[in-house]
VOLO-254745 format. One record per residue (C-alpha): residue in three letters; x, y, z; residue number from 1. Coordinates in nm, 4 decimals. Layout:
{r "ALA"; {X; Y; Z}; NUM}
...
# end
This chain:
{r "UNK"; {9.2786; -25.5451; 8.0694}; 1}
{r "UNK"; {9.3634; -25.7492; 8.3414}; 2}
{r "UNK"; {9.0529; -25.9764; 8.5081}; 3}
{r "UNK"; {8.7902; -25.9197; 8.2403}; 4}
{r "UNK"; {8.6287; -26.2324; 8.4262}; 5}
{r "UNK"; {8.5193; -26.0326; 8.6354}; 6}
{r "UNK"; {8.3478; -25.7782; 8.4374}; 7}
{r "UNK"; {8.0172; -26.0010; 8.3353}; 8}
{r "UNK"; {7.9463; -26.0358; 8.7511}; 9}
{r "UNK"; {8.0677; -25.6734; 8.8390}; 10}
{r "UNK"; {7.7782; -25.5154; 8.5447}; 11}
{r "UNK"; {7.5336; -25.7946; 8.6701}; 12}
{r "UNK"; {7.5568; -25.6133; 9.0656}; 13}
{r "UNK"; {7.5347; -25.2902; 8.9181}; 14}
{r "UNK"; {7.2357; -25.3324; 8.7100}; 15}
{r "UNK"; {7.0646; -25.4969; 9.0016}; 16}
{r "UNK"; {7.1234; -25.2641; 9.2614}; 17}
{r "UNK"; {7.0406; -25.0077; 9.0250}; 18}
{r "UNK"; {6.6863; -25.1928; 8.9572}; 19}
{r "UNK"; {6.6257; -25.2320; 9.3235}; 20}
{r "UNK"; {6.7166; -24.8923; 9.3907}; 21}
{r "UNK"; {6.6675; -24.5200; 9.2405}; 22}
{r "UNK"; {6.6293; -24.7167; 8.8734}; 23}
{r "UNK"; {6.8518; -24.4272; 8.7289}; 24}
{r "UNK"; {6.7448; -24.4817; 8.3582}; 25}
{r "UNK"; {7.0558; -24.3402; 8.2258}; 26}
{r "UNK"; {7.2512; -24.6293; 8.4215}; 27}
{r "UNK"; {7.0218; -24.8862; 8.3197}; 28}
{r "UNK"; {7.0803; -24.7607; 7.9693}; 29}
{r "UNK"; {7.4173; -24.7858; 7.9782}; 30}
{r "UNK"; {7.4387; -25.1290; 8.1079}; 31}
{r "UNK"; {7.2027; -25.2550; 7.8768}; 32}
{r "UNK"; {7.3996; -25.1538; 7.5710}; 33}
{r "UNK"; {7.7301; -25.2729; 7.7738}; 34}
{r "UNK"; {7.5699; -25.6307; 7.8247}; 35}
{r "UNK"; {7.4486; -25.6248; 7.4214}; 36}
{r "UNK"; {7.7284; -25.5613; 7.2555}; 37}
{r "UNK"; {8.0096; -25.6754; 7.5018}; 38}
{r "UNK"; {7.8647; -26.0152; 7.6015}; 39}
{r "UNK"; {7.5839; -26.0295; 7.2873}; 40}
{r "UNK"; {7.3298; -26.0931; 7.5444}; 41}
{r "UNK"; {7.0320; -25.8801; 7.6949}; 42}
{r "UNK"; {6.8995; -25.8003; 8.0841}; 43}
{r "UNK"; {6.5667; -25.9466; 8.0357}; 44}
{r "UNK"; {6.6570; -26.2288; 8.3064}; 45}
{r "UNK"; {6.8015; -25.9615; 8.5575}; 46}
{r "UNK"; {6.5207; -25.7640; 8.5310}; 47}
{r "UNK"; {6.2771; -26.0347; 8.6071}; 48}
{r "UNK"; {6.5391; -26.1314; 8.8753}; 49}
{r "UNK"; {6.5113; -25.8224; 9.0639}; 50}
{r "UNK"; {6.1392; -25.7458; 9.0093}; 51}
{r "UNK"; {5.9557; -25.6205; 9.3416}; 52}
{r "UNK"; {6.2583; -25.6965; 9.5416}; 53}
{r "UNK"; {6.4684; -25.4137; 9.7054}; 54}
{r "UNK"; {6.8222; -25.3780; 9.8108}; 55}
{r "UNK"; {6.8232; -25.5378; 10.1413}; 56}
{r "UNK"; {6.6489; -25.8853; 9.9848}; 57}
{r "UNK"; {6.9246; -25.8870; 9.6982}; 58}
{r "UNK"; {7.2566; -25.7785; 9.8538}; 59}
{r "UNK"; {7.2879; -26.1340; 9.9776}; 60}
{r "UNK"; {7.2929; -26.2945; 9.6767}; 61}
{r "UNK"; {7.5187; -25.9813; 9.5213}; 62}
{r "UNK"; {7.7543; -26.0595; 9.7813}; 63}
{r "UNK"; {7.7427; -26.4615; 9.6896}; 64}
{r "UNK"; {7.8145; -26.3716; 9.3351}; 65}
{r "UNK"; {8.0812; -26.1276; 9.3898}; 66}
{r "UNK"; {8.2665; -26.3567; 9.6168}; 67}
{r "UNK"; {8.2539; -26.6281; 9.3771}; 68}
{r "UNK"; {8.3457; -26.4598; 9.0946}; 69}
{r "UNK"; {8.5796; -26.1531; 9.1971}; 70}
{r "UNK"; {8.8122; -26.0604; 9.4500}; 71}
{r "UNK"; {8.5857; -25.7965; 9.6088}; 72}
{r "UNK"; {8.5711; -25.8103; 9.9883}; 73}
{r "UNK"; {8.2887; -25.6661; 10.1800}; 74}
{r "UNK"; {8.2601; -25.5770; 10.5319}; 75}
{r "UNK"; {8.0732; -25.8527; 10.7705}; 76}
{r "UNK"; {7.8050; -25.6880; 10.9354}; 77}
# end
């Protein structure tokens, strides 16, 4: 598998977006399991970071994270 160093940033973005949106419990369960099994860490800090925030509030930070750690390109608004 190539570019595995990007996985944690991508999963972090997905977790945060899920927490600030519909909060699908199945997605949350899968992501928590993934963080635990692959990275041997939990999502407690991510949950605190997202607490009380909506997608609009958190997107600049997510975009910054992804720009720094991945080659994913977002359209500028």
